[in-house]
C-alpha positions in Angstrom: -46.6 124.8 151.6 -45.3 129.1 150.6 -43.1 129.3 147.7 -39.7 129.8 149.4 -39.9 126.7 151.1 -40.3 124.7 148.0 -37.3 126.8 146.1 -35.1 125.8 148.8 -36.3 122.2 149.2 -35.5 122.4 144.7 -32.3 123.8 145.3 -31.1 121.2 147.6 -32.0 118.7 145.2 -30.0 120.1 142.4 -27.3 119.7 144.5 -27.6 116.1 145.7 -28.0 115.4 142.1 -25.1 116.6 141.2 -22.9 115.2 143.8 -24.6 111.7 142.7 -23.5 112.2 139.0 -19.9 113.4 140.0 -19.5 110.5 142.4 -20.6 108.3 139.6 -18.1 109.5 136.7 -15.4 109.2 139.0 -16.9 105.5 139.8 -16.8 105.0 135.8 -13.1 106.1 135.7 -11.8 103.9 138.7 -13.8 100.6 136.9 -12.3 101.7 133.5 -9.7 100.0 133.6 -10.8 97.0 135.1 -13.1 96.0 132.7 -10.7 96.9 130.0 -8.0 94.6 131.7 -10.5 92.0 131.7 -11.9 92.3 127.5 -7.9 91.9 127.4 -8.0 88.4 129.2 -11.5 87.4 127.0 -9.2 87.9 123.9 -6.5 85.3 125.0 -7.7 82.5 124.0 -7.7 79.5 126.0 -6.1 75.7 124.9 -8.2 72.9 126.4 -6.7 69.2 126.1 -9.2 66.7 125.3 -8.7 63.0 125.7 -9.9 61.0 122.9 -10.1 57.1 121.8 -11.7 55.8 118.8 -15.2 54.7 119.5 -17.6 54.3 116.5 -20.4 57.4 115.7 -19.5 58.9 118.9 -15.7 60.0 118.1 -14.0 58.7 114.9 -10.4 60.2 114.9 -10.3 58.8 110.6 -13.3 58.9 108.7 -13.4 57.3 105.3 -12.3 61.2 104.1 -9.0 61.1 106.3 -11.0 63.6 108.9 -12.3 63.1 112.3 -16.0 63.1 113.1 -18.5 61.5 115.2 -21.1 62.4 117.4 -19.1 63.8 120.6 -16.4 65.0 118.0 -19.1 67.9 116.9 -20.3 68.5 120.1 -17.1 69.6 121.7 -16.1 71.5 118.5 -19.4 73.7 118.8 -18.8 74.1 122.6 -15.2 74.9 122.3 -16.5 77.8 119.4 -18.9 79.5 122.2 -15.8 79.3 124.9 -13.7 80.5 122.7 -11.6 77.5 123.4 -8.1 76.4 121.4 -8.7 72.6 121.3 -5.9 69.9 121.7 -6.9 66.5 120.9 -4.7 63.4 122.7 -5.4 60.1 122.1 -5.6 57.3 124.2 -6.0 53.4 124.0 -9.6 53.5 125.6 -12.6 54.9 127.7 -10.8 54.0 131.4 -7.7 55.6 130.4 -9.5 59.1 129.1 -10.8 58.8 132.4 -7.7 58.1 133.9 -6.3 61.1 132.0 -8.6 63.9 133.5 -8.3 62.3 136.7 -4.8 62.7 136.7 -4.1 66.0 134.6 -3.3 65.2 131.7 -5.8 66.2 129.9 -9.1 68.7 130.3 -11.8 66.7 129.1 -13.0 63.2 128.2 -16.2 62.2 126.9 -19.4 59.8 126.8 -19.0 59.0 131.0 -22.2 58.3 132.5 -22.8 59.7 136.0 -21.1 57.9 139.1 -21.0 58.9 142.3 -17.6 57.4 142.5 -16.6 59.4 139.5 -17.9 61.9 140.4 -15.2 61.9 143.4 -12.2 62.3 140.8 -13.8 64.3 138.0 -16.1 67.2 137.5 -19.8 66.5 135.6 -21.5 69.7 134.3 -24.8 70.7 134.5 -26.2 69.2 131.2 -25.4 66.1 129.7 -23.7 66.1 126.6 -26.7 63.2 125.4 -28.2 60.3 126.0 -27.1 56.8 125.2 -29.0 53.5 124.5 -27.3 50.1 125.0 -27.9 47.4 123.0 -26.7 43.7 122.8 -25.3 42.3 119.0 -24.3 39.1 118.2 -23.1 37.8 114.7 -25.3 36.7 111.7 -23.8 33.1 111.6 -25.0 32.9 115.8 -27.6 30.4 114.6 -28.6 29.8 118.7 -29.7 33.2 119.5 -32.5 35.3 118.4 -33.3 38.6 118.7 -36.0 39.5 121.7 -35.9 35.8 122.6 -34.8 35.9 126.4 -34.1 32.1 126.3 -31.5 31.9 123.7 -29.5 34.1 126.5 -29.2 31.6 128.9 -25.4 30.4 129.9 -24.3 32.9 127.1 -21.2 35.0 127.3 -21.9 38.8 127.0 -18.2 41.1 126.2 -18.1 44.6 127.8 -15.8 47.4 127.7 -13.8 47.5 131.6 -14.7 50.1 133.6 -17.9 51.4 132.4 -21.1 52.6 134.1 -23.0 49.7 131.0 -21.9 46.8 133.4 -23.6 47.9 136.3 -27.1 48.7 133.9 -26.8 45.3 132.1 -26.4 43.2 136.1 -30.0 44.8 136.8 -31.6 43.9 133.5 -30.3 40.5 133.5 -31.5 39.7 137.3 -34.4 41.6 136.0 -35.0 39.1 133.2 -33.8 35.8 135.2 -31.3 35.2 132.4 -28.1 33.5 133.5 -25.5 34.8 131.4 -21.4 35.6 132.3 -19.9 38.9 131.5 -16.3 39.1 130.3 -14.4 42.6 131.0 -11.9 44.0 128.1 -9.6 46.6 128.1 -11.1 48.9 125.4 -13.8 48.4 122.3 -11.6 46.4 119.5 -10.5 44.1 122.3 -14.3 43.3 122.9 -14.8 43.4 118.9 -12.4 41.0 118.5 -13.3 38.5 121.3 -17.1 38.2 119.5 -14.8 37.3 116.2 -12.7 34.8 117.7 -15.8 33.6 119.3 -14.5 33.8 122.7 -18.0 35.2 124.1 -21.3 35.5 122.5 -22.6 39.3 122.5 -20.8 42.4 122.6 -22.7 45.0 124.4 -22.5 48.6 122.4 -23.8 52.2 123.3 -25.7 53.4 120.8 -27.0 51.8 117.3 -24.1 49.8 115.9 -24.5 49.2 112.3 -21.8 46.7 110.7 -22.0 44.2 108.7 -22.8 40.9 110.2 -23.7 42.7 113.4 -27.7 42.0 114.9 -29.0 43.5 118.0 -30.8 41.1 120.3 -32.7 44.4 122.1 -31.8 48.0 124.0 -31.3 47.0 127.8 -31.3 50.2 128.6 -30.4 54.2 128.7 -28.5 56.7 130.4 -27.4 59.9 129.7 -23.6 60.7 129.2 -21.6 63.6 130.0 -18.5 65.8 128.9 -16.3 65.4 132.4 -13.8 68.1 133.7 -10.2 67.9 135.2 -11.7 69.3 139.1 -8.4 71.1 139.2 -10.0 73.6 136.3 -12.8 75.2 137.5 -12.6 77.7 135.0 -13.2 75.1 132.1 -16.2 73.8 133.7 -17.7 77.3 134.2 -17.3 78.0 130.5 -18.5 74.4 129.4 -22.1 75.1 131.7 -22.4 79.0 130.4 -21.6 77.5 126.4 -23.8 74.6 126.7 -26.7 76.9 127.9 -26.1 79.5 125.2 -25.5 76.6 122.6 -29.2 75.0 123.6 -30.7 78.5 124.3 -29.8 79.5 120.3 -30.8 76.2 118.7 -32.7 73.9 121.1 -32.9 71.1 118.9 -29.0 71.1 118.6 -28.4 67.8 120.4 -31.4 66.0 118.5 -29.7 67.4 114.9 -26.3 65.9 115.6 -27.7 62.9 117.0 -30.0 62.8 113.9 -26.6 63.0 111.8 -24.7 60.6 113.5 -26.6 57.8 114.8 -29.6 57.6 112.8 -28.4 55.9 109.7 -27.0 53.8 112.3 -30.1 51.5 112.2 -30.9 48.6 114.1 -30.7 44.6 112.1 -32.3 42.5 114.4 -33.1 39.0 113.2 -35.9 37.0 111.5 -38.0 35.3 114.2 -38.9 32.2 114.6 -42.6 32.7 112.8 -41.1 35.3 110.6 -38.4 31.9 109.4 -41.3 29.6 109.1 -43.7 31.9 107.3 -40.9 32.7 104.6 -40.6 29.0 104.1 -43.9 29.2 103.1 -43.6 31.8 100.7 -41.1 31.3 98.6 -42.5 34.1 96.9 -43.9 37.1 98.0 -46.3 38.8 95.6 -47.3 42.1 95.5 -50.2 43.9 94.4 -49.2 48.1 92.8 -52.3 50.4 91.4 -51.1 50.4 87.3 -48.9 53.3 86.0 -48.4 55.1 89.1 -44.8 56.9 88.5 -42.8 57.5 90.7 -43.9 54.1 92.4 -44.9 51.6 89.8 -45.0 51.7 86.1 -44.4 49.6 83.2 -40.8 50.0 80.4 -42.7 50.7 77.7 -39.3 49.4 75.9 -38.3 45.5 78.1 -42.4 45.7 79.3 -40.7 45.3 82.7 -42.6 46.6 86.2 -40.2 49.2 87.4 -40.7 52.1 89.7 -39.5 53.2 93.6 -42.2 50.3 95.3 -40.2 48.1 93.4 -36.7 48.8 94.6 -38.1 49.0 98.0 -39.1 46.1 98.5 -36.2 44.3 96.7 -33.8 46.6 99.2 -35.8 46.3 102.2 -35.1 42.0 101.9 -31.6 42.6 100.5 -30.8 44.3 103.8 -32.6 41.6 106.0 -30.0 39.2 104.3 -32.7 37.4 102.6 -31.9 35.8 99.2 -33.8 32.9 98.6 -37.1 34.7 98.1 -38.7 36.2 94.7 -40.6 39.3 94.2 -43.5 39.3 91.9 -45.2 42.5 91.2 -48.6 42.4 89.4 -50.6 46.0 88.6 -54.1 46.3 89.0 -56.7 49.2 87.2 -58.3 50.0 90.7 -58.1 49.7 94.5 -61.1 47.3 94.7 -59.8 44.7 92.6 -56.5 44.3 94.5 -58.0 44.2 97.7 -60.4 41.2 96.2 -57.0 39.8 95.1 -55.5 40.0 98.4 -58.1 39.0 100.2 -58.6 36.1 97.6 -55.0 34.6 98.1 -54.1 35.8 95.0 -51.8 38.0 96.2 -49.6 38.4 99.4 -49.3 42.1 99.9 -50.2 45.6 98.5 -49.6 49.6 98.2 -51.5 51.0 100.8 -52.3 54.1 102.6 -50.7 54.6 106.1 -54.1 55.3 107.7 -55.3 53.0 110.5 -58.9 53.7 110.5 -59.0 53.1 106.6 -57.2 49.7 107.0 -59.6 48.5 110.1 -62.6 49.2 107.6 -60.4 47.3 105.3 -59.5 44.4 107.7 -56.4 44.3 106.5 -53.4 45.4 108.8 -50.7 48.0 108.1 -46.3 48.2 107.6 -45.3 51.3 109.4 -45.2 53.9 106.5 -42.4 53.5 103.8 -42.9 57.2 101.9 -44.7 60.5 103.0 -45.4 61.4 99.2 -45.9 65.5 99.4 -48.8 66.8 97.5 -49.2 68.9 94.9 -51.5 71.8 93.3 -51.6 72.6 89.5 -53.3 75.7 88.6 -53.6 78.2 85.5 -51.3 81.3 85.4 -53.2 83.8 87.2 -55.4 81.8 89.6 -54.8 82.4 93.0 -53.9 79.4 95.3 -57.5 80.0 97.0 -59.5 79.9 93.7 -58.1 76.5 92.7 -59.8 74.5 95.5 -63.2 75.3 93.8 -62.8 72.2 91.7 -60.1 69.8 91.5 -59.2 66.8 89.1 -57.1 64.0 90.9 -56.3 60.8 89.6 -59.0 58.3 90.6 -57.0 55.0 91.3 -54.6 57.0 93.4 -57.4 58.6 95.8 -55.8 61.6 97.4 -58.8 63.9 97.7 -59.2 62.7 101.4 -55.9 64.4 102.0 -56.3 68.1 101.0 -56.9 70.2 103.1 -60.8 70.2 104.8 -61.4 73.6 105.6 -60.5 74.6 101.8 -63.9 75.7 100.0 -63.6 72.4 97.9 -66.9 72.5 95.3 -66.7 69.5 93.8 -63.8 66.6 92.6 -63.3 64.8 89.3 -62.0 62.0 88.6 -59.7 61.0 86.0 -57.9 57.6 84.7 -54.7 59.4 83.8 -52.5 62.5 85.2 -52.3 63.7 81.7 -56.2 63.7 81.8 -55.9 66.0 85.0 -53.7 68.4 83.1 -56.2 68.7 80.0 -58.9 69.3 82.5 -57.3 72.1 84.1 -56.3 73.4 81.0 -59.5 73.3 79.3 -61.1 75.1 82.0 -63.4 72.0 83.2 -61.3 72.0 86.2 -60.1 75.1 88.3 -56.9 72.8 89.6 -55.2 69.2 89.8 -54.2 67.4 93.3 -51.4 64.5 93.3 -48.7 63.5 93.9 -46.4 67.0 94.2 -42.8 65.4 92.2 -45.0 64.1 89.3 -47.0 66.9 88.7 -44.4 69.3 88.7 -43.1 67.3 86.1 -46.5 66.8 84.0 -47.3 70.4 84.3 -44.1 71.7 82.3 -45.8 70.3 79.2 -48.9 73.2 79.7 -46.8 76.5 79.3 -50.1 78.3 80.8 -50.2 75.8 84.0 -47.7 76.4 86.9 -47.3 74.1 90.0 -47.4 74.9 93.5 -46.1 72.1 96.7 -48.7 71.9 99.3 -48.1 71.5 102.9 -50.1 67.8 103.1 -48.3 64.6 102.8 -49.6 61.1 101.9 -48.2 58.4 104.4 -47.7 55.0 101.9 -47.0 52.0 103.3 -48.0 48.2 102.2 -50.9 45.9 103.9 -51.5 42.1 104.2 -54.2 40.0 105.6 -54.6 39.6 109.5 -52.8 36.1 109.1 -49.2 37.7 107.9 -48.4 39.4 110.6 -44.7 37.8 109.7 -44.8 39.8 106.6 -45.2 43.1 108.4 -42.8 42.5 110.7 -40.4 41.6 108.1 -40.8 45.0 106.6 -41.1 47.0 109.5 -37.7 45.7 110.5 -35.9 46.4 106.8 -37.6 49.9 106.6 -35.9 50.6 109.6 -32.4 49.7 108.3 -33.3 52.0 105.5 -32.5 55.7 105.7 -34.6 58.3 104.4 -32.1 59.8 101.8 -31.7 55.9 100.0 -35.7 55.9 99.7 -35.7 60.1 98.6 -33.1 58.2 96.1 -35.1 55.4 94.9 -38.2 58.0 94.0 -35.8 60.2 92.0 -34.6 57.6 90.4 -38.0 56.9 89.1 -39.4 60.3 88.4 -41.2 60.6 84.5 -40.4 62.5 81.9 -42.5 65.3 81.1 -45.7 64.1 78.2 -44.6 66.2 75.1 -47.9 67.4 73.2 -47.8 68.5 70.0 -50.4 70.0 69.7 -50.6 72.2 72.8 -46.7 72.9 71.6 -47.5 74.5 68.3 -50.4 76.6 70.0 -48.2 78.0 72.1 -45.5 78.6 69.8 -47.0 79.5 66.4 -44.5 82.0 65.2 -41.5 80.2 66.3 -43.3 77.0 64.6 -44.0 78.7 61.5 -40.3 80.4 61.4 -38.6 77.0 62.1 -40.8 75.0 59.3 -39.8 78.0 57.1 -36.0 77.2 57.9 -36.3 73.3 57.7 -38.0 73.8 54.1 -35.5 76.0 53.1 -32.4 73.7 54.5 -34.1 70.9 53.1 -34.3 72.5 49.7 -30.7 73.1 50.3 -29.5 69.5 51.1 -31.7 68.4 48.4 -29.7 70.6 45.7 -26.1 69.8 47.2 -27.2 66.1 47.4 -28.2 66.1 43.4 -25.1 67.9 42.8 -23.4 66.2 44.4 -24.4 62.8 43.4 -23.7 63.6 39.6 -20.1 64.9 40.6 -19.5 61.3 42.5 -20.7 59.7 39.5 -18.4 61.6 37.2 -15.8 60.8 39.8 -16.6 57.3 39.5 -16.1 56.9 36.0 -12.6 58.9 36.4 -11.8 56.1 39.0 -12.8 53.4 37.0 -11.0 54.8 34.1 -8.2 55.4 36.0 -8.1 51.7 37.6 -8.7 50.0 34.3 -5.5 51.6 33.1 -3.5 50.9 36.2 -4.4 47.3 35.6 -3.5 47.7 31.9 -0.1 49.3 33.0 0.7 46.5 36.0 -0.1 43.5 33.0 1.6 45.3 30.8 4.8 45.6 33.7 4.1 42.0 34.7 4.3 41.0 30.7 7.8 42.3 30.2 8.8 40.6 34.0 7.7 37.5 32.7 9.8 37.6 29.4 12.5 39.3 31.3 12.8 36.2 33.1 12.0 33.4 30.3 15.0 35.1 28.7 16.9 34.8 31.8 15.3 31.1 31.9 16.1 30.3 28.5 19.8 32.0 28.4 20.8 29.9 32.5 19.0 26.6 30.6 21.2 27.4 27.4 24.5 27.8 29.4 23.9 25.1 31.9 23.0 22.7 28.6 26.2 23.5 26.4 28.3 23.6 29.2 27.2 19.5 30.5 26.6 18.4 26.7 30.2 20.0 25.9 31.6 17.9 28.6 31.1 14.8 27.5 31.4 15.6 23.7 34.9 16.6 24.4 35.2 13.1 26.2 33.6 11.3 22.8 35.4 13.2 20.8 38.7 13.4 22.3 38.6 9.6 23.1 37.9 8.7 19.7 40.9 10.5 18.5 43.2 8.5 20.7 41.3 5.3 19.6 42.2 5.9 16.5 45.8 6.4 16.9 46.0 3.1 19.2 43.9 0.9 17.5 46.2 -2.0 17.8 47.1 -1.6 21.3 44.1 -3.7 22.8 44.0 -3.0 26.4 44.0 0.7 25.6 41.6 0.4 23.1 39.4 -1.4 25.2 39.8 1.5 28.3 38.9 4.0 25.4 36.2 2.5 24.3 34.9 2.0 27.8 35.4 5.8 28.3 33.5 6.8 25.5 30.6 4.4 26.2 30.8 6.0 29.6 30.5 9.7 28.2 27.3 8.3 25.9 25.7 7.1 28.9 26.0 10.3 30.6 25.3 12.2 27.4 22.0 10.2 26.7 20.6 10.4 30.3 21.1 14.4 30.1 19.0 14.3 27.3 16.6 12.2 28.6 16.2 14.4 31.8 16.0 17.8 29.5 13.3 16.0 27.4 11.1 15.0 30.7 11.7 18.1 32.4 10.5 19.5 29.2 7.7 17.3 29.0 6.6 17.7 32.8 6.9 21.5 32.8 4.6 22.0 29.5 2.1 20.4 31.5 1.8 17.6 28.9 2.8 15.2 31.6 -0.2 12.9 32.9 -0.9 10.5 35.5 -1.7 6.8 34.3 -2.7 4.5 36.6 -2.7 0.7 36.4 -2.0 -2.2 38.9 1.1 -2.6 41.1 2.5 -5.6 43.1 4.9 -3.7 45.3 6.1 -7.4 46.7 7.2 -7.6 42.8 8.1 -3.8 42.1 10.0 -3.6 45.2 12.5 -6.6 45.1 13.2 -5.6 40.9 14.2 -2.1 41.7 16.5 -3.9 44.5 17.5 -6.2 41.7 18.6 -3.7 39.7 20.8 -1.5 41.8 22.3 -5.0 43.7 25.0 -5.8 41.4 26.2 -2.1 41.4 25.9 -1.9 45.2 27.9 -4.8 45.6 30.8 -3.8 42.9 31.0 -0.5 44.8 31.4 -2.7 48.4 28.6 -0.9 49.7 25.8 -2.8 52.4 22.5 -2.7 50.5 19.8 -3.5 52.4 15.4 -3.6 51.5 12.8 -4.4 53.2 9.2 -4.3 52.6 6.0 -4.0 55.6 2.8 -3.1 53.8 -0.8 -3.9 54.8 -1.7 -3.3 50.9 0.7 -4.9 48.3 -1.9 -4.7 45.6 -2.4 -0.8 44.3 -2.9 1.4 41.3 -0.5 3.6 40.5 1.8 5.4 37.6 4.0 2.5 37.7 6.5 4.5 34.9 7.1 7.5 37.3 7.4 5.5 40.9 10.1 3.8 39.3 12.1 6.6 37.6 11.3 8.4 41.1 12.8 5.3 43.1 15.6 4.6 40.3 16.8 8.7 40.9 17.1 8.4 44.5 18.8 5.0 44.5 21.2 6.2 41.8 21.9 9.2 43.6 22.8 7.1 46.6 25.3 4.8 44.4 26.6 7.9 43.3 27.5 9.4 46.5 28.1 6.9 48.7 31.7 6.1 48.3 32.9 2.3 48.8 32.6 0.4 52.4 29.4 2.6 53.3 25.9 1.6 52.8 23.2 2.5 51.6 19.2 1.4 52.9 15.8 1.2 50.8 12.8 0.5 53.0 8.9 0.7 52.2 6.6 0.5 54.8 2.4 1.4 55.2 0.7 4.4 57.3 -2.6 4.9 59.0 -5.1 6.7 55.9 -8.1 8.7 57.0 -10.2 6.9 53.9 -10.7 3.5 53.8 -9.8 3.4 50.1 -6.6 5.0 50.0 -3.1 3.7 51.5 -0.3 5.6 52.4 3.3 4.3 51.4 6.4 5.9 53.4 10.1 4.9 51.3 13.2 5.9 53.0 16.3 5.4 51.0 19.3 6.4 53.5 22.9 6.6 52.5 26.3 7.4 54.3 27.2 8.7 51.9 29.0 12.6 51.2 26.3 14.2 52.7 25.3 17.9 52.2 25.2 21.3 54.5 22.1 22.5 55.7 22.2 25.6 53.6 22.2 23.5 50.2 18.9 21.6 51.3 16.7 24.6 50.3 17.7 24.6 46.8 18.1 20.9 46.4 15.4 20.6 44.2 15.8 23.2 41.9 17.2 22.4 38.6 20.8 22.6 37.5 21.7 22.8 41.5 24.8 20.6 42.2 26.2 21.1 45.4 30.3 22.0 45.7 30.7 19.1 47.9 29.8 16.6 44.8 31.7 18.1 42.1 34.7 18.5 43.9 34.3 14.3 44.8 34.7 13.7 40.9 30.7 12.2 40.5 29.1 13.7 37.1 25.6 14.6 37.3 23.4 16.8 35.2 22.0 18.7 38.1 18.1 17.8 36.6 17.2 14.4 38.8 16.0 16.1 42.0 14.1 18.8 39.8 12.3 16.0 38.1 11.7 13.7 41.2 10.1 17.1 42.9 7.9 17.4 39.9 6.8 13.6 39.6 6.6 13.5 43.0 4.3 16.9 42.9 2.3 15.5 40.0 1.2 12.2 41.9 -0.1 13.9 45.0 2.9 12.9 47.2 5.7 14.5 49.1 9.2 14.6 50.0 11.7 15.6 52.3 15.5 15.4 52.9 17.7 15.0 56.0 21.5 15.5 55.1 24.4 16.0 57.4 28.0 17.3 55.5 30.0 14.2 55.6 27.5 11.6 57.5 24.9 11.0 54.6 21.7 11.8 53.3 17.9 10.3 53.9 15.0 11.0 51.4 11.5 10.3 53.0 8.7 9.7 50.4 5.4 9.4 51.5 3.2 8.6 48.1 -1.1 8.3 48.2 -2.2 5.3 46.4 -5.9 3.8 45.7 -6.0 0.2 47.0 -6.2 -2.1 43.9 -9.7 -3.9 43.3 -9.4 -8.0 44.3 -10.0 -9.1 40.3 -6.7 -7.5 39.9 -4.8 -9.3 42.4 -4.1 -12.0 40.1 -3.2 -10.7 36.9 0.7 -10.2 35.6 2.0 -6.4 34.7 4.4 -6.1 32.4 5.0 -10.2 31.7 7.9 -10.5 29.4 7.7 -13.6 27.1 10.6 -14.9 25.3 10.7 -13.7 21.7 10.7 -17.3 18.9 13.6 -16.0 16.6 12.6 -19.1 14.2 9.4 -17.4 12.9 10.9 -14.6 11.3 13.0 -17.6 8.8 12.5 -16.1 5.3 10.8 -13.0 6.1 12.1 -9.4 4.7 12.0 -6.5 7.3 11.8 -2.8 6.2 13.7 -0.7 8.1 13.0 3.4 8.1 15.4 5.4 9.6 16.8 8.7 8.3 20.4 8.6 9.8 22.6 6.5 7.7 24.7 5.8 11.2 21.2 4.3 13.0 21.1 2.4 9.6 24.2 1.3 9.9 24.1 0.4 13.5 20.1 -1.4 13.1 21.0 -3.4 9.9 24.3 -5.3 12.2 21.8 -5.6 15.0 19.2 -7.5 12.9 21.7 -9.9 11.1 
């Protein structure tokens, strides 16, 4: 090929290339509006209507925080985020209503729909399922006729299902396959189905996915099926966007469906009833004995304050039996110093259960059976600061009784292991250089390493699976532990472990050695503070002593001033009492004296008028009697007030005293026209009492009744005996009642005050000193009795006297008190009598009487 021919080819190629570039540019300008319009369309968000109903775990319309929640809700919201949808949730009464809403075009989407050829005719199914659901039969815990997993207990039972669900066909096939004769009862929605179970209309419910509600027990799973987010057939655009969004979502996070399943279904663990062997085992073991390695926090340790065994293992075992609703079994925990002793105790039947590593090979060698793993405890490494992670494995210290060395990475170059009795020994081994590192439970090592500033903690990738083990004949025990563990989520287990993490140990020597300068400075500060406090304390004590002395002197001065003030008040009271007494006495004495002087003068002038003279003499005698009564009362009151009055007990026969008192007033009452009655109703007639004072009290009360009761009235005097608390004391009640002029209520509070007279008695013209009731009250108090008064103006008065008295000895019952003997005047014939009297008038009267 020559040069010119090549040149022509090159020119043609350039022309063709240029034409192609121009064509592509024109094509790009022509297509740009279309792409722009498409971009604008993409920015216009679409509103998609979702048919919803309230279903546990799948879609909760209102949770405890008043929010939407659930597996389907999170799935739909994530799809909407990738599709650019705005969602509008429309609530329907149940599953069937939701599908019909999508079928009829009222809604665009419905969730939790299993595929059937019939449904595919009227709703569109996406390429991928939104999840897989299991179907479980549940019954109530009070139904003892059904046992989880026992097909014979299902015979002739009624099973409630939600109407129109694919679960019904799966259930029918399962019943036929297992030769179970049971009746299927359809309900409009899940709420009606649950209500029927509670009402006893059906024996079991068929529920999709796990269902964790109080009193609900799972019989078992009958199968599983995919469920979909279905679309209205008239909306292929939504179906395409749903498929695209699901594919994009799973490409970003392949475990998305697994993650949301854990979030919403993992906590809904299946609670199963106890089997017959398990119930029999429990009946034979009311106490379950659990063995644990001693002092391995946070799993087991002894509380130093209460000496009680505590730890995550204790809490876990208690929680396992709690979620199984086994409350009649007692758990007893024992601690062992090493694993061999613990295994020996298990083999000799001293304990029923032990803590163990989740290791089937080890269990086979120890001839035990193990439970499912309870904890996955992460291992940790402690090394000196500056030591590399690899070099730390050259020699490792570990807790010998909790041997975790078999779970370390095997490809590390570990020359030797150093067993230790405590974690603190492990830390000391690393701190002193005896070991290059220490391995153990990560959470505990992290705390213990804080006590050593030169050590640092690093978590390891390896974990130690822990479980419980028992002898091979205790299979029911292991099955119960597995059931209970399945009902406890990982968060609860983590919380139990965290609650028992130990406090970081404190070493004073290590602290001082690593903080020497700070300790010296702190010691100087503390000594200085102590000296200052000591100086201030001594000074304050001296000031306090001086202040106390001043306070004592001020107190003594105030007390002396108070005594002086009280003395002044007492003097004023005494002076006022004296003035009042003299005023009352002068008035009361002057009144009868004026009467005596006046009538004596009148008597002199009318001495020859016998009738008039006798009248004057009678009035003079009346005034004399009143004056004598006044003087006697004043003297009696003075004697009582001075404290010289004493109780002089003597023998009294009430059968004699009461009639005598009655006889004194009988004639006067009759003369005044009063109806006077007396009665005595006692068990003990013979008593020891002060007869003079009792007579004075009764005479005063009866005298008042006589004075203040007008003619035609009545006076009663009744003595009775009341029950007594002691055998040698009798309690007498004396009631003096009259129908006299009475007293107003406001006067009753002052009736026993001295010189007190009611206005009504003054107006009635009855003469009185106002001292009688005062003397009566003083005498009653002196004798240890009580007196009360009831009165109503114009209707009368009742005095009630209660007197405790000793019962007289029997030898005094026949004696005579105050027997009066007749004086024989003839014996004094021819005798001379010496009369000593310093008053001439009294002497004259006495001489006349004697003559």
